[in-house]
N, C-alpha and C positions, 0 to 999 in steps of 0.2 A: 588411218586415215582420220583425219580428225574432225571434230563436232561440227557442224554446219553454219554454228553462229558465231561470229568471229565482229571486232570494229573495224569501219574501213574510214579513208578520206574519203570524200567527195570526188567524181570525177566529173570533168566538165560534161554538162550535157551536148546534145547536136551534133555527136559524130557518133555517123553511122558505116559501120562495116568496114573501119580501120583497121589493117591490119598492122598488127604492134613491130616496134623495130626488133630485128633477129636478137634472141638471147641464147647464150650456148646453156646446154642443162646437161645435169647426170644422168647416164641411164646402166640398168645393169641386168643383166640374164643369171641366175641363179639356181640350183638344184637346192631343195632344201627334205624335209620332213617333218609330218605331222601324224598324232596317236590315230592309228585306225577305228580305234572307238569313240574318242570324241572328237575328233576333227582338229584338234589343237596342236598348231605347229608350233614346232620349238628354233624361234626365232634367231638364235644361238649358233646354230648346228647350219650350216650355209657351205656351200663350196660355188664361186661365181666365176663362171666360165665365158661370161662376154661383157665386157664394159665402158661403156664410154664416156671420157670426161675429158676436161681442159687439159690435165696433166698428160692424156696419152694420146696426143695430136700424129697422127692427123684424123683418130676416133673421137671425133669432138662433135655429137651430136649439136646442132643447132636450129632453134625454131624457123620455118619458111625455106627448108635450105630442103625438100627431099629426105629422101631417106638417105641412114648412116650407117655403113658394115659398126658393129662394136670392134675390139679389142680382146682375143683371144688368150689370156694368160699360159693357157697350156703351152700353144702352139707358136707364141710370140707374132701371129701375125692376125688378121682380119678375121673374126667368127661370120659365121653365115648368116648369124641373127642381125637384124637391122632394125633401126626404130627412125620415124619422122615423128613431128609437131609442129603443128600451126595453130597460132591464137589469134584474133582478132576482135575489138571491142566496137561495142553500138551503145553509146550511153555508158550508163552503169553497170550495162550487162557485157561478159564477157564469153566467148565460146575458144575452148583449148581441145583439138582434137591430136592424139595420137596413136598412131599406128606402128603394129608390130609386126615384120612381114621376113623372109629369110630372101638371101640373093637369088637365088635358085629356083624357089617357085618350090622347093620340096618342103615334108612337115616338121613342124617345131622337133616333135619325135625323134625323127630322124636324126638332126644336128645338135642332140645332148651329148657332148665329151662325155666317154666313159669314163675317164680321168674322175669326172667331173659326180657320177654314179655314188662316188664313196666317198660321206661325210667326215669331217674330223673325228665325228665320235665313233668312228666304225659303222654306224648305221648304212644302208643303200636308199639313198635319196627316193622319196614318192610324191615329190612334189617340183615342178617349175614355178619359178618366182621372177615376176616381170616387172621392175621397178626403175621408176620414173625420181631421180632424186637422193642420194646417199642420206638418209636423214639423220643414221649412225654418226656419221664421219668414218666408219671402219675403213682399214686399211689404207689409209693416208689418202683416200679419195673423197674430192669436193662433197660436197651435200649439196649442192646446186641444183635448187628444183627451178622449172620455168617461173620466171619472174614476172609477177603482171604489172608491179610498179605501185601496187596497193594490197590491202588487205582483202578478202574477199568469203562469200557465203556460198556455199553448195545449193543450187537450183533444181537440176535436173541431169540425166544423165544418160548415155545410149551405150552399150555395146554391140560391137557386128562381129561376129566369128566367120572365118573363111576358111574351106580343106581344099586340099588337092583335086577334087573332083570336080570344082565350080561351084559346090553348092556354098549357099550362106544363111545364117539366122541373126537376127536384131532382137534385142532385149532392153529394156529398160532396168537399170542402173541405178544402187544407191551409191551414198559415201558415209561410211561407217567411221568408227573410232579407230585409232591408233595405238598400240603399245610405245611409238617411235615418237620424240619430240618433234617438232616445228623449228629445226633451225631461224627459218625467217621466215615470220608470218604474212608476207607477202608476195610470197610464192608458192607455186603450185605442186604438192608431191602428189604421187598415185602407185600403188601397188596391188597388183593381181597374182594371182596364183592357181594353177590348173593340178590338177592330179597326172602323173603321170601315165599312169593306165588310162585314163580319159583320151591323153594325149594319143596314144598310142592306135586306141578303139577310130578316134574320130578322123585320124589326117589332117589336123587340124597345122595350118599353115602362115595365118594372117586375124591380128586380132585389134581393130579399127574401137575407139573410144572419142565419145566427143563428150564434154563435159559443158554445160553452163552454168555460169559461176556470176555472182552481183557482187558491187561493192556496198558496205553498209558503211553509216554515216559514223564518223566517231561523234563520240559526247560533246567535243568541241565545235564540230561543224554543225550538228543537231543544235544546240546552243545559239551557233550564231542564225540558224535558221527561224528560229523562234524569237531572236529579237527582229528579224528581218520581217518576218509575219505580223508582230506585232505592231511595226512600224508600219504596214501598208493597213492596218485596221485602223489605228489611231487616223490616218489619214484620210481615210474612207469615211471617218466618224466624223 
């Protein structure tokens, strides 16, 4: 995930809680491996077993259209994993919500494809990844994130976890750096991971993210604001 400070074009003020135009995006669920001692993940050692993208119609998630089943490349049919997303705008503030779930309410752990537990390296997977946007462009899958139409900066976020017993917990989250490049600085990308052992013990079957983002003026837009401010000062003088 990228640093929080970026430049951005000014968005017209006075737009309150506007739902933005539906936008397709790439989503994937994959198993992977992290070092049990350091916790460092091996980003090259992945097995994707749930994916949604424009090249996998009808498994093409789009904002504002509810939960979409991902494509399971092992079975050639729908995966039990689902994703949905929405984005709204209020002035220069954006809210992006992302919801991961299963089609039948069962736990994520129960729906990890057994074939996906064996990674390309021969290791047994110990992490489950949830990814919005294929930043590396691997596998010929589009790198589409959720397009905001403007560059942005992270302000705040929350993560709500739900389980098969009806329990839930919400916590604040931060948005850290990522080793992956951002193909499009105006799009939103998000990656999270959970230890597979933890999934087994928690019976996790739902993750809901809310990200609050803000447009940051480009240097050119700031210069225009400065000129406008100077002009107003001169008129007052």
